[in-house]
C-alpha positions as CSV (number, residue, x, y, z in Angstrom):
1,M,-1.2,-32.3,-30.4
2,T,2.4,-32.3,-28.9
3,T,2.4,-33.1,-25.1
4,I,5.0,-33.1,-22.5
5,R,5.0,-35.3,-19.3
6,L,5.3,-33.0,-16.3
7,T,4.5,-32.8,-12.7
8,T,1.8,-30.2,-11.7
9,A,4.8,-28.2,-9.9
10,Q,6.9,-28.5,-12.9
11,A,4.1,-27.3,-15.3
12,L,3.2,-24.4,-13.0
13,V,7.0,-23.1,-12.7
14,R,7.5,-23.5,-16.3
15,H,4.3,-21.8,-17.4
16,L,5.2,-18.7,-15.0
17,A,8.7,-18.6,-16.7
18,N,7.2,-18.0,-20.3
19,Q,4.9,-15.0,-19.3
20,F,6.1,-11.6,-20.3
21,I,4.5,-8.1,-20.6
22,E,5.1,-5.2,-23.0
23,I,6.1,-2.0,-20.7
24,E,6.6,1.1,-23.0
25,G,7.5,-1.0,-26.0
26,E,9.9,-3.2,-23.9
27,R,9.4,-7.0,-23.6
28,V,10.0,-8.2,-20.0
29,R,9.0,-11.2,-17.7
30,L,5.8,-10.7,-16.0
31,F,7.2,-12.2,-12.9
32,G,10.3,-10.5,-11.2
33,G,10.9,-13.7,-9.4
34,G,9.4,-15.2,-6.3
35,F,9.7,-15.3,-2.4
36,A,10.1,-18.8,-0.7
37,I,10.2,-20.5,2.6
38,F,10.1,-24.1,2.0
39,G,8.9,-27.0,4.2
40,H,7.6,-30.5,3.9
41,G,4.5,-29.0,2.0
42,N,6.3,-27.5,-1.0
43,V,10.0,-28.3,-1.0
44,P,10.1,-31.7,-2.5
45,C,8.1,-30.8,-5.7
46,L,7.8,-27.2,-6.0
47,G,11.2,-26.7,-4.7
48,E,12.5,-29.1,-7.3
49,A,10.8,-27.2,-10.2
50,L,11.7,-23.6,-8.9
51,Y,15.5,-24.7,-8.9
52,K,15.5,-25.4,-12.8
53,Y,14.2,-22.0,-13.4
54,R,16.3,-20.2,-10.8
55,E,17.6,-17.7,-13.3
56,E,14.5,-17.1,-15.2
57,L,12.5,-16.7,-11.8
58,P,15.1,-15.3,-9.3
59,L,13.9,-16.9,-5.7
60,W,14.6,-14.8,-2.6
61,R,14.3,-16.7,0.8
62,G,12.4,-14.4,3.3
63,Q,12.6,-14.9,7.1
64,N,8.9,-15.0,7.5
65,E,6.0,-15.8,5.3
66,Q,3.8,-12.7,6.2
67,S,6.9,-10.4,5.4
68,M,7.8,-12.1,2.1
69,A,4.1,-11.6,0.8
70,M,4.3,-7.9,2.0
71,A,7.5,-7.3,0.1
72,A,5.9,-9.0,-3.0
73,A,3.1,-6.4,-2.5
74,A,5.5,-3.4,-2.4
75,Y,7.2,-4.8,-5.4
76,A,4.0,-4.8,-7.4
77,K,3.2,-1.3,-6.1
78,A,6.7,0.1,-7.1
79,K,6.1,-1.7,-10.5
80,L,2.8,0.1,-10.9
81,R,1.3,-3.3,-10.9
82,R,2.8,-4.3,-14.3
83,R,5.2,-6.6,-13.0
84,F,4.8,-8.7,-9.8
85,M,6.0,-11.8,-7.6
86,F,4.8,-15.1,-6.3
87,A,5.1,-16.0,-2.8
88,T,5.3,-19.7,-1.7
89,S,5.0,-21.4,1.8
90,S,4.6,-24.9,3.0
91,A,1.2,-26.2,4.2
92,G,-0.3,-24.9,7.7
93,P,1.2,-22.3,9.9
94,G,3.4,-21.3,6.8
95,A,0.4,-20.7,4.7
96,V,-1.7,-18.9,7.5
97,N,1.0,-16.5,8.0
98,M,0.5,-15.1,4.6
99,V,-3.2,-14.4,5.2
100,T,-2.6,-11.0,6.7
101,S,-0.6,-10.0,3.6
102,A,-3.2,-11.3,1.2
103,A,-5.8,-8.9,3.0
104,L,-3.1,-6.1,2.5
105,A,-2.7,-6.7,-1.1
106,H,-6.4,-7.2,-1.5
107,S,-7.2,-3.7,0.1
108,N,-4.6,-1.9,-1.8
109,R,-5.4,-3.7,-5.3
110,L,-2.1,-5.1,-5.4
111,P,-1.3,-8.4,-7.5
112,V,0.6,-11.1,-5.7
113,L,0.6,-14.9,-6.5
114,I,0.1,-16.8,-3.5
115,L,1.3,-20.4,-3.7
116,S,0.4,-22.3,-0.4
117,G,0.9,-26.1,0.2
118,D,-2.0,-27.9,1.1
119,T,-3.2,-31.2,2.8
120,Y,-3.1,-34.4,0.6
121,T,-5.9,-34.8,-1.9
122,T,-6.1,-38.6,-1.3
123,R,-6.3,-38.1,2.5
124,L,-4.5,-41.6,3.0
125,P,-1.9,-40.1,5.6
126,D,-4.6,-38.1,7.4
127,P,-4.3,-36.1,9.8
128,V,-0.7,-35.1,8.8
129,L,1.6,-32.7,10.7
130,Q,0.2,-29.1,10.5
131,Q,-3.3,-30.2,9.6
132,V,-6.2,-28.6,11.1
133,E,-9.3,-31.1,11.0
134,H,-12.7,-30.2,10.7
135,F,-14.9,-33.0,12.1
136,G,-18.0,-32.4,9.7
137,N,-16.3,-31.0,6.5
138,P,-12.9,-32.9,5.8
139,S,-12.3,-30.8,2.5
140,L,-11.9,-27.8,4.5
141,T,-8.5,-26.6,5.2
142,V,-6.5,-23.6,6.7
143,N,-6.3,-22.3,3.1
144,D,-9.8,-21.6,2.8
145,A,-9.0,-18.8,5.0
146,F,-7.6,-16.9,1.8
147,R,-11.1,-17.0,0.2
148,S,-12.1,-13.6,1.9
149,V,-8.8,-11.8,1.0
150,T,-8.0,-12.8,-2.5
151,R,-9.6,-11.9,-5.9
152,Y,-8.9,-15.4,-7.4
153,W,-9.0,-18.6,-5.2
154,D,-8.4,-22.3,-6.3
155,R,-7.4,-25.4,-4.8
156,I,-5.5,-27.8,-7.5
157,V,-6.8,-31.2,-7.0
158,H,-5.6,-32.6,-10.4
159,P,-2.6,-31.6,-12.6
160,A,-4.8,-30.7,-15.7
161,Q,-6.5,-28.1,-13.5
162,I,-3.8,-25.6,-14.0
163,I,-4.2,-25.4,-17.7
164,Q,-7.4,-23.3,-16.8
165,S,-6.6,-22.0,-13.3
166,L,-3.1,-20.8,-13.8
167,P,-3.9,-18.4,-16.7
168,A,-7.1,-17.3,-14.9
169,A,-5.1,-16.3,-11.9
170,I,-2.5,-14.4,-14.0
171,N,-5.4,-12.6,-15.8
172,T,-7.1,-11.6,-12.7
173,M,-3.9,-9.9,-11.5
174,L,-3.4,-8.1,-14.7
175,D,-7.0,-6.8,-15.1
176,P,-7.0,-3.1,-13.7
177,A,-10.6,-3.4,-12.5
178,D,-10.1,-6.8,-10.9
179,C,-6.3,-6.5,-9.8
180,G,-5.5,-8.1,-6.5
181,P,-4.0,-11.3,-5.0
182,A,-4.6,-14.5,-6.3
183,F,-4.2,-17.9,-4.5
184,L,-3.5,-21.4,-5.5
185,G,-3.7,-24.0,-3.0
186,L,-1.2,-27.0,-3.9
187,P,-1.7,-30.3,-2.1
188,Q,1.5,-32.2,-1.2
189,D,0.4,-35.2,-3.4
190,V,-1.0,-33.2,-6.4
191,Q,2.2,-31.2,-6.6
192,G,4.2,-34.3,-7.6
193,W,1.6,-36.0,-9.7
194,A,2.3,-36.0,-13.5
195,F,0.0,-35.2,-16.3
196,D,0.6,-34.9,-20.4
197,Y,0.4,-31.3,-20.8
198,P,0.2,-29.6,-24.1
199,E,3.3,-27.9,-25.2
200,T,1.2,-24.9,-26.3
201,F,0.6,-24.3,-22.7
202,F,4.3,-23.2,-22.4
203,E,4.8,-21.3,-25.2
204,P,5.9,-17.6,-24.5
205,K,2.8,-15.3,-24.0
206,T,3.3,-11.4,-24.0
207,H,0.5,-9.7,-22.0
208,R,-0.5,-6.2,-22.1
209,I,-2.4,-3.9,-19.6
210,R,-6.1,-3.3,-21.0
211,R,-6.9,0.4,-21.4
212,Q,-10.6,0.8,-21.6
213,D,-12.4,4.1,-22.8
214,A,-15.4,5.3,-20.9
215,D,-19.0,4.9,-22.4
216,E,-19.9,8.1,-24.3
217,A,-23.1,8.6,-22.2
218,E,-21.0,8.4,-19.0
219,V,-18.4,11.0,-20.3
220,A,-21.2,13.2,-21.4
221,D,-23.0,13.0,-17.9
222,A,-19.5,14.0,-16.4
223,V,-18.9,16.8,-18.7
224,A,-22.4,18.3,-18.2
225,M,-21.7,18.4,-14.5
226,L,-18.2,19.6,-14.6
227,G,-19.2,22.3,-17.2
228,R,-21.7,23.8,-14.8
229,A,-19.2,23.7,-12.0
230,K,-18.0,26.9,-10.3
231,R,-15.5,25.5,-7.9
232,P,-14.6,22.1,-9.0
233,V,-11.7,20.1,-7.4
234,I,-10.0,16.9,-8.5
235,I,-9.3,14.2,-5.9
236,A,-6.1,12.2,-7.5
237,G,-5.8,8.7,-6.1
238,G,-3.4,5.8,-6.5
239,G,-5.0,4.8,-9.7
240,V,-3.7,7.7,-11.5
241,Q,-0.1,6.4,-11.0
242,Y,-1.2,2.8,-12.0
243,S,-2.7,4.2,-15.1
244,L,0.7,6.1,-16.0
245,A,-1.6,9.1,-16.0
246,T,0.2,11.7,-13.7
247,A,1.3,13.7,-16.7
248,E,-2.3,13.6,-18.1
249,L,-3.9,14.6,-14.8
250,A,-1.4,17.7,-14.4
251,A,-2.1,18.8,-17.8
252,F,-5.8,18.5,-17.6
253,A,-5.9,20.4,-14.4
254,E,-3.8,23.2,-15.7
255,A,-5.7,23.3,-18.9
256,H,-9.0,23.9,-17.0
257,G,-7.8,25.7,-13.9
258,I,-8.9,23.0,-11.4
259,P,-7.1,22.5,-8.1
260,V,-6.0,19.2,-7.2
261,V,-5.9,17.3,-3.9
262,E,-4.3,14.0,-3.2
263,T,-5.4,10.8,-1.3
264,I,-2.7,8.9,0.7
265,A,-2.4,6.2,-2.1
266,G,-1.9,9.0,-4.6
267,R,0.4,11.2,-2.4
268,A,3.0,11.6,-5.2
269,N,0.9,12.3,-8.1
270,L,1.8,15.6,-8.3
271,T,5.1,17.2,-7.1
272,F,5.3,19.7,-4.0
273,D,6.3,22.6,-6.1
274,N,3.2,22.2,-8.7
275,P,0.9,25.2,-8.1
276,L,-2.0,23.0,-8.8
277,N,-1.4,20.9,-5.7
278,I,-3.4,22.0,-2.9
279,G,-2.3,19.3,-0.6
280,P,-3.4,16.0,0.8
281,I,-7.1,15.4,1.7
282,G,-9.0,13.8,4.4
283,S,-8.5,12.5,8.3
284,T,-4.6,12.6,7.6
285,G,-4.7,15.6,5.3
286,S,-4.2,19.5,5.2
287,N,-6.2,22.5,6.1
288,S,-5.7,23.7,2.5
289,A,-7.0,20.4,1.0
290,N,-10.0,20.0,3.1
291,A,-11.1,23.8,3.0
292,I,-11.3,23.5,-0.8
293,A,-12.9,20.2,-0.8
294,G,-15.3,21.4,1.7
295,K,-16.4,24.4,-0.6
296,A,-16.3,22.4,-3.9
297,D,-19.7,22.0,-5.9
298,V,-18.3,19.4,-8.2
299,I,-15.7,16.9,-7.1
300,L,-13.8,14.8,-9.9
301,A,-12.4,11.7,-8.2
302,V,-9.8,9.9,-10.3
303,G,-8.4,6.4,-9.4
304,T,-9.6,6.7,-5.6
305,R,-11.7,4.2,-3.6
306,L,-12.8,6.9,-1.7
307,Q,-12.1,5.3,1.7
308,D,-13.0,7.0,5.0
309,F,-9.3,8.8,5.5
310,T,-9.8,10.2,2.4
311,T,-13.2,11.6,2.6
312,G,-13.3,12.3,6.6
313,S,-15.8,9.6,7.0
314,W,-17.7,11.3,4.5
315,T,-17.7,14.7,6.5
316,V,-15.2,16.5,4.1
317,F,-17.3,17.7,1.4
318,D,-20.5,19.7,1.5
319,K,-23.7,17.5,1.3
320,T,-24.9,19.4,-1.6
321,A,-21.7,18.7,-3.4
322,Q,-21.8,16.3,-6.6
323,I,-19.2,13.6,-7.3
324,V,-18.0,12.4,-10.6
325,S,-15.8,9.2,-10.1
326,V,-13.6,8.2,-12.8
327,N,-12.4,4.5,-12.0
328,V,-11.6,1.4,-14.1
329,A,-13.4,-0.6,-11.4
330,R,-17.2,-0.2,-11.6
331,Y,-17.5,-1.0,-7.9
332,D,-15.5,2.1,-6.9
333,A,-16.8,4.6,-9.6
334,A,-20.2,3.9,-8.2
335,K,-19.7,4.6,-4.6
336,H,-21.8,7.2,-2.8
337,L,-24.1,8.0,-5.4
338,S,-21.2,9.3,-7.5
339,V,-21.8,9.8,-11.5
340,P,-19.8,6.7,-12.6
341,V,-17.2,6.9,-15.5
342,V,-16.0,3.7,-15.8
343,G,-12.7,3.5,-17.7
344,D,-9.0,3.8,-17.7
345,A,-7.9,7.1,-16.0
346,R,-5.5,8.1,-18.8
347,R,-8.0,7.4,-21.7
348,V,-10.9,8.9,-19.7
349,I,-8.9,12.1,-18.7
350,G,-8.3,12.6,-22.6
351,Q,-12.1,11.9,-23.4
352,L,-13.1,14.6,-20.6
353,D,-10.6,17.1,-21.8
354,A,-11.8,16.8,-25.5
355,A,-15.4,17.3,-24.5
356,L,-14.7,20.1,-21.9
357,G,-13.1,22.2,-24.8
358,D,-12.1,25.6,-23.3
359,F,-13.7,25.2,-20.2
360,T,-12.0,26.9,-17.3
361,A,-13.1,27.2,-13.6
362,D,-13.2,30.7,-12.2
363,A,-9.6,32.1,-11.9
364,A,-10.4,33.4,-8.4
365,W,-11.3,29.7,-7.3
366,L,-7.9,28.6,-8.2
367,A,-6.4,31.7,-6.4
368,E,-8.3,30.9,-3.5
369,A,-6.9,27.2,-3.4
370,G,-3.5,28.7,-3.7
371,D,-3.8,30.9,-0.8
372,E,-5.0,27.8,1.0
373,R,-1.9,25.9,0.1
374,R,0.4,28.8,1.0
375,A,-1.1,29.0,4.5
376,W,-0.6,25.3,4.8
377,D,3.0,25.4,3.6
378,S,3.8,28.1,6.2
379,Y,2.3,25.8,8.9
380,V,4.3,22.8,7.8
381,D,7.5,25.0,7.8
382,G,7.1,25.6,11.5
383,N,5.8,21.9,12.1
384,V,9.0,20.3,10.7
385,R,11.5,22.8,11.9
386,A,14.0,21.4,14.5
387,G,13.7,23.0,17.9
388,N,15.2,22.5,21.5
389,R,12.6,20.1,22.5
390,K,12.3,16.3,22.0
391,A,12.0,15.5,18.6
392,S,8.7,15.0,16.9
393,Y,7.5,12.8,13.8
394,A,7.2,15.8,11.9
395,Q,10.8,16.9,12.7
396,V,12.2,13.6,11.7
397,I,10.1,13.7,8.4
398,G,11.2,17.3,7.6
399,A,15.1,16.3,8.2
400,V,14.8,13.2,5.9
401,N,12.7,14.9,3.4
402,R,15.3,17.6,3.1
403,L,18.3,15.1,2.4
404,V,16.5,12.6,0.2
405,D,17.3,12.6,-3.6
406,P,14.5,13.3,-5.8
407,R,14.1,9.7,-6.8
408,D,14.6,8.1,-3.5
409,R,11.7,6.1,-2.5
410,V,10.1,6.5,1.1
411,V,8.0,3.7,2.4
412,T,5.9,3.7,5.7
413,A,2.7,2.1,7.1
414,A,0.9,1.8,10.5
415,G,0.6,3.8,13.5
416,G,1.3,7.6,13.7
417,L,3.8,8.0,10.6
418,P,1.3,7.6,7.7
419,A,-0.7,10.6,9.0
420,E,2.6,12.6,9.8
421,V,4.1,11.6,6.5
422,A,0.9,12.4,4.3
423,A,0.9,16.0,6.0
424,N,4.3,16.9,6.1
425,W,6.1,15.1,3.3
426,R,7.2,17.3,0.2
427,T,7.2,15.1,-2.9
428,K,10.2,15.9,-5.1
429,S,9.6,13.5,-7.9
430,V,6.2,11.7,-9.0
431,G,5.6,8.3,-7.7
432,T,8.3,8.1,-5.0
433,V,6.0,7.8,-1.9
434,D,4.7,4.3,-0.6
435,V,2.5,5.0,2.4
436,E,0.4,1.7,2.9
437,F,-2.9,2.7,4.5
438,G,-5.1,0.9,2.8
439,F,-5.0,-2.0,5.3
440,S,-2.8,0.1,7.7
441,C,-0.7,-3.2,8.3
442,M,2.1,-3.0,11.1
443,G,5.1,-4.8,9.9
444,Y,4.8,-3.7,6.3
445,E,7.5,-1.1,6.6
446,I,10.7,-2.7,6.7
447,A,9.3,-5.9,4.6
448,G,7.7,-3.5,2.1
449,G,11.0,-1.4,2.0
450,W,12.8,-4.8,1.0
451,G,10.4,-5.6,-1.8
452,A,10.4,-1.9,-3.0
453,R,14.3,-2.0,-3.0
454,L,14.2,-5.0,-5.2
455,A,11.9,-3.4,-7.6
456,Q,13.9,-0.2,-7.5
457,A,17.3,-2.0,-7.9
458,E,16.1,-3.3,-11.3
459,T,15.8,0.3,-12.9
460,E,17.1,2.7,-10.4
461,P,20.0,1.2,-8.4
462,E,21.6,4.5,-7.8
463,N,18.8,5.7,-5.7
464,D,17.7,4.9,-2.2
465,T,14.9,3.3,-0.4
466,I,14.1,4.9,2.9
467,V,11.9,3.1,5.5
468,L,10.3,5.1,8.4
469,V,9.0,2.8,11.1
470,G,8.0,3.2,14.8
471,D,9.2,1.0,17.6
472,G,6.0,-0.9,17.7
473,S,6.0,-2.1,14.0
474,Y,9.8,-2.6,14.4
475,L,9.3,-5.1,17.2
476,L,6.3,-6.6,15.2
477,L,8.6,-7.6,12.1
478,N,12.2,-6.5,11.6
479,S,13.6,-9.7,10.1
480,D,13.9,-8.3,6.7
481,I,16.9,-6.2,8.0
482,Y,18.7,-9.5,7.6
483,S,17.0,-10.2,4.3
484,S,18.3,-6.9,2.8
485,V,21.8,-7.4,3.9
486,L,21.9,-11.0,2.8
487,T,20.8,-10.0,-0.6
488,G,22.7,-6.8,-0.8
489,K,19.6,-4.6,-1.2
490,K,20.3,-1.7,0.7
491,L,17.8,0.1,2.8
492,I,18.0,3.2,5.0
493,I,15.7,2.4,8.0
494,V,14.9,5.4,10.6
495,V,13.4,3.9,13.8
496,C,11.4,6.4,15.7
497,D,11.0,5.1,19.2
498,N,8.2,6.9,21.2
499,G,8.0,4.1,23.8
500,G,5.0,2.0,22.6
501,F,1.9,2.3,20.4
502,A,1.7,6.2,20.8
503,V,-0.6,7.2,18.2
504,I,-3.4,4.8,19.6
505,N,-2.6,6.1,23.1
506,K,-3.3,9.5,21.6
507,L,-6.6,8.4,20.3
508,Q,-7.3,6.8,23.7
509,R,-6.9,10.0,25.4
510,N,-8.7,11.9,22.8
511,T,-11.8,9.8,23.2
512,G,-12.1,10.6,27.0
513,N,-10.3,7.3,28.1
514,E,-7.2,6.8,30.5
515,P,-3.8,5.9,29.3
516,F,-3.8,1.9,29.5
517,N,-2.0,-0.7,27.6
518,N,-0.4,1.3,24.6
519,L,2.7,3.1,26.0
520,I,5.0,0.6,27.4
521,A,5.0,2.8,30.7
522,D,1.2,2.0,30.9
523,C,1.4,-1.6,30.2
524,N,1.3,-4.4,32.9
525,I,4.9,-4.8,33.5
526,V,7.4,-5.9,36.3
527,G,10.1,-3.3,36.9
528,E,10.9,-0.1,35.3
529,P,10.0,0.3,31.4
530,F,13.2,0.6,29.1
531,S,13.8,1.4,25.5
532,V,15.1,-1.3,23.2
533,D,18.5,-0.9,21.7
534,F,17.3,-0.8,18.4
535,A,20.8,-0.1,17.0
536,A,22.7,-3.0,18.9
537,H,19.6,-5.3,17.6
538,A,20.0,-4.0,14.0
539,R,23.8,-4.8,14.1
540,S,23.2,-8.2,15.2
541,M,21.6,-8.5,11.8
542,G,24.5,-7.4,9.8
543,A,23.4,-3.6,9.4
544,L,25.2,-0.4,10.0
545,A,23.6,1.2,12.8
546,E,23.7,4.0,15.4
547,T,21.5,5.9,18.0
548,V,21.1,9.7,17.8
549,E,19.7,11.9,20.2
550,T,18.9,15.1,17.9
551,I,17.6,16.3,14.4
552,A,21.0,17.6,13.8
553,E,22.8,14.3,14.8
554,L,19.9,12.5,12.5
555,E,21.1,14.5,9.7
556,E,24.6,13.7,10.2
557,A,23.6,10.0,10.4
558,F,21.6,10.1,7.3
559,A,24.3,11.6,5.4
560,R,26.5,8.6,6.4
561,A,23.9,6.3,5.5
562,K,23.4,7.8,2.0
563,A,27.2,7.4,1.5
564,A,27.3,3.8,2.6
565,D,26.8,0.8,0.2
566,Q,24.8,-1.5,2.8
567,T,21.7,-1.3,5.0
568,S,21.9,1.5,7.7
569,V,19.6,1.7,10.8
570,I,19.1,5.1,12.6
571,A,17.4,5.1,16.0
572,L,16.0,8.0,18.0
573,N,13.6,8.8,20.6
574,V,10.7,11.1,19.6
575,D,7.8,12.5,21.7
576,A,4.8,10.5,22.5
577,H,2.8,13.4,23.7
578,E,3.8,16.5,22.1
579,G,4.6,17.6,18.4
580,W,2.0,15.8,16.9
581,T,0.5,17.6,13.5
582,E,-2.5,18.8,14.9
583,E,-3.8,20.9,12.0
584,G,-5.3,19.7,8.9
585,H,-6.9,16.5,9.9
586,A,-10.6,16.0,9.1
587,W,-12.9,14.2,11.2
588,W,-12.9,10.5,11.5
589,E,-15.6,8.1,12.6
590,V,-14.5,5.9,15.6
591,G,-16.7,3.8,17.7
592,L,-17.2,5.2,21.2
593,P,-19.1,3.8,24.0
594,E,-22.7,5.4,23.9
595,V,-23.0,5.3,27.7
596,S,-20.2,5.1,30.4
597,D,-19.8,5.8,34.0
598,R,-17.0,8.1,33.2
599,E,-17.8,11.7,32.5
600,S,-14.9,12.3,29.9
601,I,-16.0,9.3,27.8
602,N,-19.8,10.7,27.7
603,E,-18.3,14.1,26.8
604,A,-16.3,12.4,23.9
605,W,-19.5,10.8,22.8
606,E,-21.2,14.2,22.5
607,D,-18.6,15.9,20.7
608,W,-18.4,13.0,18.2
609,N,-21.8,13.3,17.6
610,V,-21.9,16.8,16.6
611,D,-19.7,15.9,13.5
612,R,-21.7,12.7,12.9
613,G,-24.2,15.0,11.7
614,R,-22.1,16.4,8.9
615,Q,-21.9,13.0,7.2
616,R,-23.1,12.5,3.6
617,L,-25.7,9.7,3.3
618,G,-25.1,7.5,0.3
619,V,-24.3,3.7,-0.5
């Protein structure tokens, strides 16, 4: 056996550089590159190794470890989990900064390889700078925090270990059922230790995404249930896109006359003008989708983990409705006593289609769904229409939606924007919406936009990535405006300033509480509240930027941003109190005080309890 002597870090990087994947017949590198902030825990060894492969694995320097790993998650989502990035940090605080990002990727089932520096295996220099000591457990480090938010976790304590651990991490990230972030802790001393690695470890390897057929008995059970359905409905989740099954889903629904509703993650499975698209479902959904789901007798859930915003905390469906859940992950397929069909969405849709034969739902059912959708469209028309009052989120969304090109990608995340985008956005092209609402993580918007733009620039450089962000998330994490400018990856960022955390202020008021500590005006401050000059701030990071006052001015500024060749930021004030999308939203479980000395809170508790009685019981 031929061997080559390399350090742990050198061997790790060389192995990554020789991983490829076949996508639609084309062989490309599995890793699109990586993100790095160097420190004493990773620059001498891992940095040295990455320098040699800087052409094969382009390295992007972020401004914050958390935002780097978020950008990596957004890149993986834009690439439909077929290509992904690594993110590396030094030991200590740099590593811990990525725990939030790992949780985001874990919740959204997105592959990210996290390579964090760690304390010395020998412990000879202990305690070292940035080391957290545990008196009764010296082997415990801050990197153990990643155990709960990763699909694969390991600490490399000997150079030979990566021969097993690195392929295992990669295979986990590629597995459709187990997909999620993988973590490798790299102690500072072990990174530089050398070992005689077998040359075979570095031979180019081409991966393919596994497509699993469902068990015939599971398909038969599902078909028997669907075949008896009078009012079936399909819930299309993000897994439909990851399976590259959007066309197959649309054809299946058309062949069998079944209306389709979308989850937030599946928000762009169908285009707006598809007559089978009855709208978004759930707590951030539409009257049309929720009405149809509530009347359905059989629900075919495809590629969704059925989280509470999809199910209205399990109040959207009639308690007697039966659920067939198609999912590549057994864990998700069996939720809430569903009839599970475990397999790849595209393959299973084909199996169901063949077995259903000429079955079609009652034409009157599809017609009823279409009527509901047209009524909802009429509501959205009025909701997004600009008026004389202060701009609302919906009006901003409507203006941007009208002006984007079909293949432009829109990115948003926490706060009020996900619900408003889910309800009001009209998809022009499949797979162009990224609403991060699995972890609802503030700060993802701009970082995720940068990662999405890196992915988009590889195949669709002529299109734009549009970021919709509130003032709260902007203030939390905005430094990748600078990253986008430095790297020449243009973003169009629309900052909606409503003076604080307005959607939580809305929830606070809706649950009987007094406005407190959410809007800037209601916080413990000295002097008069004031708005941040977001345009001036963005200009200081090299972006084009302007502040507008009206929707008409927003449209003019957006046209200028589209014509520009660099990142543009457009800021405007939006109404914190009026103009919210009030229609369409299903009930959502919120923990309220069971007793209070304030009558408004007691009344809210009683109101919530009425809807709590509509919840389905399941596991």
